[in-house]
Every structure is written in structure tokens, then in C-alpha cells.
C-alpha positions in Angstrom: 0.1 0.1 0.0 2.8 2.4 0.9 4.6 1.7 -2.4 1.5 2.8 -4.4 1.7 6.1 -2.7 5.0 6.9 -4.4 3.2 7.8 -7.6 5.8 9.9 -9.3 6.6 7.0 -11.6 4.3 5.0 -13.8 2.2 2.2 -12.3 4.0 -0.2 -14.7 7.3 0.9 -13.1 6.0 0.1 -9.6 5.0 -3.3 -10.8 8.3 -3.9 -12.3 10.1 -2.8 -9.2 7.8 -5.2 -7.2 8.7 -8.1 -9.6 12.4 -7.6 -9.7 12.7 -7.5 -5.9 10.1 -10.0 -5.2 7.7 -8.2 -2.8 7.2 -4.7 -1.5 8.8 -5.7 1.8 12.0 -6.2 -0.1 11.7 -2.9 -1.8 11.2 -1.1 1.5 14.1 -2.9 2.9 16.3 -1.3 0.2 14.8 2.1 0.2 18.0 3.7 1.5 20.2 1.9 -0.9 17.8 1.0 -3.9 20.7 1.4 -6.6 22.5 -1.6 -5.0 19.5 -3.8 -5.8 18.5 -1.9 -8.9 21.5 0.0 -10.6 19.2 1.8 -13.1 16.8 3.1 -10.5 15.5 6.7 -11.5 15.9 9.8 -9.4 12.2 10.0 -8.9 12.3 6.4 -7.6 15.0 7.3 -5.1 13.2 10.5 -3.9 9.9 8.5 -3.4 11.6 5.7 -1.5 13.4 8.4 0.7 9.9 9.5 1.8 8.7 6.0 2.7 7.9 6.8 6.3 5.1 9.1 5.4 3.7 6.6 2.9 3.8 3.8 5.5 2.0 6.0 8.1 -0.6 6.8 5.5 -1.0 2.9 4.7 -1.4 2.1 8.3 -4.2 4.8 8.7 -5.9 3.4 5.6 -5.7 -0.1 7.0 -7.5 0.9 10.1 -10.4 2.6 8.2 -10.9 -0.3 5.8 -11.0 -2.8 8.7 -13.7 -0.7 10.5 -15.8 -0.4 7.3 -15.3 -4.0 5.9 -13.4 -2.8 2.9 -11.4 -5.6 1.5 -7.6 -4.8 0.8 -6.6 -7.1 -2.2 -3.0 -7.2 -3.2 -1.8 -8.4 -6.4 -0.7 -11.8 -4.9 -4.1 -12.4 -3.3 -6.3 -15.1 -4.9 -9.2 -12.7 -4.9 -7.4 -10.2 -7.1 -8.8 -10.1 -10.7 -6.9 -12.7 -12.5 -7.6 -11.0 -15.7 -6.3 -7.6 -14.7 -3.1 -9.2 -13.0 -2.1 -10.3 -16.6 -1.8 -6.6 -17.4 1.7 -5.0 -17.1 0.3 -1.8 -15.5 -2.0 -3.6 -13.0 -2.2 -1.9 -9.6 -0.4 -3.6 -6.8 -3.3 -3.0 -4.5 -7.2 -2.8 -5.0 -9.8 -1.8 -2.4 -13.0 -3.7 -2.7 -16.5 -3.3 -1.0 -19.0 -5.9 -2.5 -19.9 -9.5 -2.6 -19.3 -10.5 -6.3 -16.5 -12.9 -7.1 -14.0 -10.9 -9.2 -13.0 -13.9 -11.0 -16.2 -15.4 -12.5 -16.4 -17.4 -15.7 -17.2 -14.5 -17.9 -16.8 -10.8 -17.4 -17.5 -7.8 -19.8 -17.6 -4.0 -19.4 -20.0 -1.7 -21.0 -18.9 1.9 -21.6 -19.7 4.9 -23.6 -20.7 8.5 -23.6 -21.9 10.3 -20.5 -24.6 12.0 -22.5 -26.3 8.9 -23.9 -29.6 9.2 -25.9 -32.7 7.1 -25.9 -31.2 5.0 -28.6 -28.3 4.1 -26.3 -30.5 3.4 -23.4 -32.6 1.0 -25.4 -29.6 -0.8 -26.7 -28.3 -1.5 -23.2 -31.6 -2.5 -22.0 -32.0 -5.0 -24.8 -28.5 -6.2 -24.6 -28.4 -6.9 -21.0 -31.9 -8.5 -20.9 -31.0 -10.9 -23.6 -27.5 -11.4 -22.1 -29.2 -12.5 -18.9 -31.0 -15.4 -20.8 -28.0 -16.4 -22.8 -25.1 -16.0 -20.2 -26.8 -15.8 -16.7 -23.5 -15.9 -14.8 -21.7 -12.8 -16.5 -20.3 -10.1 -14.4 -20.7 -6.5 -15.7 -18.1 -3.8 -15.1 -18.4 -0.2 -15.8 -17.4 3.1 -14.2 -20.5 4.4 -12.2 -20.3 7.7 -14.4 -23.4 9.5 -16.0 -24.9 8.2 -19.1 -24.0 4.7 -20.6 -22.1 3.5 -17.2 -25.1 4.1 -14.9 -27.5 2.6 -17.4 -25.2 -0.5 -17.7 -25.2 -0.9 -13.9 -29.0 -0.2 -13.5 -29.9 -2.8 -16.1 -27.6 -5.3 -14.7 -29.2 -4.9 -11.2 -32.8 -5.1 -12.8 -31.9 -8.4 -14.6 -30.3 -10.0 -11.4 -26.8 -9.8 -12.8 -23.8 -8.8 -10.6 -22.3 -5.6 -11.6 -19.0 -3.9 -10.3 -18.3 -0.2 -10.5 -14.6 1.0 -10.8 -14.2 4.2 -9.1 -11.7 7.1 -9.8 -11.7 7.9 -6.0 -11.6 6.2 -2.5 -14.5 4.2 -1.1 -15.2 6.9 1.5 -17.4 8.8 -1.0 -19.5 8.1 -4.1 -19.1 10.3 -7.2 -21.3 11.5 -8.7 -23.5 11.8 -5.5 -26.8 11.3 -7.5 -25.7 7.6 -8.0 -25.2 6.7 -4.4 -28.5 4.7 -4.2 -27.4 2.6 -7.1 -23.9 2.1 -5.5 -25.4 0.9 -2.5 -27.4 -1.6 -4.3 -24.4 -2.8 -6.2 -22.6 -3.5 -2.9 -25.1 -6.3 -2.4 -25.2 -7.4 -6.0 -21.8 -6.9 -7.3 -19.4 -4.4 -5.6 -17.3 -1.1 -5.8 -13.7 -1.4 -6.8 -10.9 1.2 -6.7 -7.1 1.5 -6.5 -7.3 4.7 -4.7 -7.1 5.1 -0.9 -9.8 7.1 1.0 -9.8 10.9 0.9 -8.6 10.7 -2.8 -10.7 13.2 -4.9 -12.0 12.2 -8.4 -9.7 14.4 -10.3 -9.5 14.1 -14.1 -6.4 12.0 -14.4 -7.8 9.4 -12.1 -10.6 8.6 -14.5 -8.3 7.8 -17.3 -6.2 5.6 -14.9 -9.5 4.0 -13.7 -10.2 3.0 -17.3 -7.2 0.5 -17.5 -8.9 -1.5 -14.5 -12.3 -1.6 -16.2 -10.7 -2.9 -19.5 -8.2 -5.2 -17.6 -10.9 -6.9 -15.4 -12.9 -7.9 -18.7 -12.9 -10.5 -21.4 -14.6 -8.1 -23.8 -15.3 -4.2 -23.8 -18.5 -3.2 -25.3 -19.0 0.5 -26.3 -22.6 1.7 -26.9 -22.4 5.3 -27.8 -19.6 7.6 -28.1 -18.7 11.0 -29.7 -15.6 11.1 -31.9 -13.5 11.6 -28.7 -14.4 10.3 -25.2 -13.4 8.1 -22.2 -15.1 5.1 -23.6 -12.7 5.2 -26.6 -9.8 5.3 -24.3 -11.2 2.1 -22.5 -11.3 0.3 -25.9 -7.8 1.5 -26.8 -6.7 0.0 -23.4 -8.6 -3.2 -24.0 -6.9 -3.8 -27.4 -3.5 -3.2 -25.7 -4.4 -6.0 -23.3 -5.4 -8.3 -26.4 -9.0 -8.1 -25.2 -11.9 -8.2 -27.6 -13.7 -5.0 -28.3 -17.3 -4.6 -29.7 -19.4 -1.6 -30.8 -22.9 -0.9 -31.6 -23.2 1.1 -34.8 -25.4 4.3 -35.1 -26.9 6.5 -37.6 -24.3 8.2 -39.9 -23.7 11.8 -38.7 -25.4 11.1 -35.2 -23.0 13.0 -32.7 -22.9 10.2 -30.1 -22.4 7.4 -32.7 -19.5 8.9 -34.4 -16.9 7.3 -32.1 -18.4 3.8 -32.6 -18.9 4.0 -36.3 -15.3 5.3 -36.6 -14.0 2.4 -34.5 -16.0 -0.1 -36.7 -14.7 1.5 -39.8 -11.1 1.4 -38.7 -11.4 -2.2 -37.4 -10.8 -1.1 -33.9 -13.9 -2.9 -32.8 -16.3 -5.7 -34.2 -19.9 -4.7 -35.0 -22.7 -6.1 -32.9 -26.4 -5.5 -32.9 -27.4 -7.7 -30.1 -26.4 -10.0 -27.3 -26.8 -13.0 -29.7 -24.1 -11.4 -32.0 -21.8 -10.8 -28.9 -22.1 -14.4 -27.5 -21.6 -16.0 -30.7 -18.5 -13.9 -31.5 -17.1 -14.7 -28.0 -17.8 -18.4 -28.5 -19.9 -18.5 -25.2 -22.3 -21.0 -26.9 -21.9 -23.5 -24.2 -23.6 -21.0 -21.9 -26.4 -20.6 -24.4 -27.0 -24.4 -24.2 -27.0 -24.2 -20.4 -29.3 -21.3 -20.4 -31.8 -23.0 -22.6 -31.7 -25.8 -20.5 -32.5 -23.8 -17.4 -35.2 -22.0 -19.4 -37.0 -25.2 -20.1 -37.0 -25.8 -16.3 -34.4 -28.6 -16.2 -33.3 -28.9 -12.7 -31.2 -31.4 -10.8 -34.2 -33.0 -9.2 -35.4 -34.1 -12.7 -32.5 -36.1 -13.0 -32.7 -38.7 -10.3 -30.8 -41.5 -12.4 -27.2 -40.4 -12.2 -24.6 -42.5 -13.6 -22.1 -44.1 -11.2 -19.3 -41.4 -12.0 -22.0 -38.5 -11.7 -23.1 -39.8 -8.3 -19.6 -40.1 -7.1 -19.0 -36.4 -8.1 -22.3 -35.4 -6.4 -21.3 -37.2 -3.2 -17.8 -35.6 -3.3 -19.2 -32.2 -3.5 -21.9 -32.9 -0.9 -19.0 -33.6 1.6 -17.0 -30.6 0.5 -18.4 -28.1 -1.9 -16.5 -25.8 -4.4 -13.7 -28.3 -5.1 -10.9 -27.8 -7.6 -10.9 -30.2 -10.7 -7.7 -32.1 -9.4 -9.2 -32.5 -5.9 -12.4 -33.9 -7.6 -10.3 -36.2 -9.6 -8.7 -37.6 -6.5 -11.9 -37.9 -4.5 -13.7 -39.7 -7.3 -10.8 -41.7 -8.8 -11.9 -40.4 -12.2 -9.3 -39.4 -14.7 -9.3 -35.5 -15.3 -10.3 -35.8 -18.8 -13.4 -38.0 -18.1 -14.3 -35.9 -15.1 -14.2 -32.7 -17.2 -16.6 -34.2 -19.8 -18.9 -35.5 -16.9 -19.0 -32.0 -15.2 -19.9 -30.4 -18.4 -22.9 -32.6 -18.9 -23.8 -32.1 -15.3 -23.5 -28.3 -15.8 -26.0 -28.7 -18.7 -28.4 -30.5 -16.3 -28.3 -27.8 -13.8 -26.3 -30.0 -11.2 -23.1 -28.2 -10.9 -21.6 -24.8 -12.0 -18.1 -23.9 -12.7 -16.4 -21.1 -10.6 -13.0 -19.3 -11.4 -9.9 -21.3 -11.1 -11.4 -24.8 -12.2 -13.5 -24.9 -9.1 -16.9 -26.6 -9.2 -19.9 -26.0 -7.1 -22.9 -28.3 -6.4 -26.0 -26.3 -7.0 -28.4 -26.1 -4.0 -25.7 -27.0 -1.4 
């Protein structure tokens, strides 16, 4: 936490420093002789480390506040840290999180765009999220809690019983804009609020740009709904492409101010064109989720499958004893080879018996 306070050098530089010395503790241990460990250390880094005592004191103050307010402090080595974001070179060393959603679900997307969205944009989001709920009921939706497209995405996710996480450009002791406070509170119980900033951090302009990399990095895909020729949503798309993530855009009328950015992206091959959730799911290859959704829509439940095979019954028994087991643990518990076990688990998922969690963990539904 203290290391992140030394922000006169780029986040990627902090990450590199952390990697080269192995831990933040090791960095602090060498703060008075950093060039012995890193000969090419910059003057700014040396100056920042020289003021480490103040940063450490601020970190201790933050820890006390977060403990009192049930804010999770998630460092980059924590299993709760978003795995997709960890893969990015400029991922923050520490995140602050208030919420209930698993940040490493099977599928994640972000929906971004203009703060001045039109009725066209609102209607697109409503249709997209409603259909996505039917096609991929376990997708997590990220956005930035800003005016316009962001808040529409969060609200539609809540209305469709999907978890949604807002990435903030300030600390968790406040909500900006204030008018979104009620939505933010609802999100804490059906998703969460995430930030790299300590409390008392103001939502200054540069923080919003920095925040966008977290929105992009946490997601399998970025979806831009409406955007003028320039805007924060386009910055998020650029960051997503730099992370080798998929980018999609809804087209708009030629000459429409808040469709110009999307149309330009599509024209320049910066984003794939989509017109519906079905387009998106097919492009992402998430068709297995469609089969699962169709099975659930038809009312197929575990209770309707009393005749389990011997292997399936062994899996159910193992998960009844200890739910949420890793694939390898299940293989050992059931004596089933991993390949055969994976095939069985997929069939059981279609039947509504189990569901996969992040990290090859399997959950027995109803237990």
C-alpha cells in the first residue's frame, strides 16, 4: 500500500520494481540503498523511497479505516485479485473492494460509452443486458458508475439480477457522482465497488483515465454503446486492445454525434460490429452458456435427473462432503481421470447439477 503512494513514476514501473525484488517488503528494505539492488533506479524512485515513512504511516491509517468499514484490501498476490487484470503490465499492486461478487467469474464484460447517452443508447443497453441474462446468466458486468452509459449498464444489470461492479476514480469513503449513491449501495449487495485509490482521494481528471485500465483489464471484452468522436469510452477500448481483449461496438446513424466514435471504430477495425447480445455471445464463442441457459429456461433442474450414472453420483457425493472443489481434488476424490471428469462435469452443468467457478472450481447447486 505504501509503495503505491509513491506515484511519481508510472504504475508499470512500480509493478516492475515489485517483480524484480520479489515483494514490497524487499523494496522497503532497500529504500535507502535502492541502486545496490536496482542500478538503473531513477531519481524519482529514489526520492519517493526516501519519503517512505510518510507513505507507511498513511497506509497504516488506511488499513484501520478499511477494517472498520469492511473494505477488503486485495494485493496482487491475493487469490481474490482479478486474474484477468493481473495479466496486465500496469495492473495496480493493491485494490480496495466493497462488495459480494467474485471478481474471477467465468465470464466478465464491461459496457462503456458517452456520459450523454440518448434514448437509442439506453434502449440498446436494456435489450442487450436483458438478452445477455438469458444467454449467459453468470456474466459479471463492469463499468465506471459515471453518468450516461455507465449508470445505465449498472442499473440494467441490477434489474436483470446480474452482478455488476463499479470501478471508481476515488476512494471508497465517498461516491461520485452523488446522485448515483443509491445505485452504488445496491451494487454492494449485487456486485461491488472497486478502486485502486485510498480514502480521501478526490475524483480528479487523471484518475478517470487511470481507472479505465482497470475496467478494461478486468474484462474478457469491452462493449462500447455510444460515443462521440472523442471520449473516455474510446480510451477504454484502446486499453482493452492493448491487453489483447476483444472490443465490440454498436453502430449508429451516420452523422449522429454520439454514434460517431462507435462508427469510426468499426470502420477502422478497432471494434467488431454487434447489434445484439446474440451477436456478442456467438463472437465470443460462449455458446456453451447458451445451451445451459436454454436447459434452465426449459425448467431442467437437478431434481429431474434422479438417475445419475455411477461417476456422476460419485461427483455429487464428493461435492456434498466438500463443496467448491478444484478439478484435481475432485479427480482424487472420485478416482476419475481428469479428462473423463471434465466431460462429466460439463454434462452435469447442462443438467443444472453443478456450475463452474473461477480457477477450475466446481460448485454443487443447491448446497
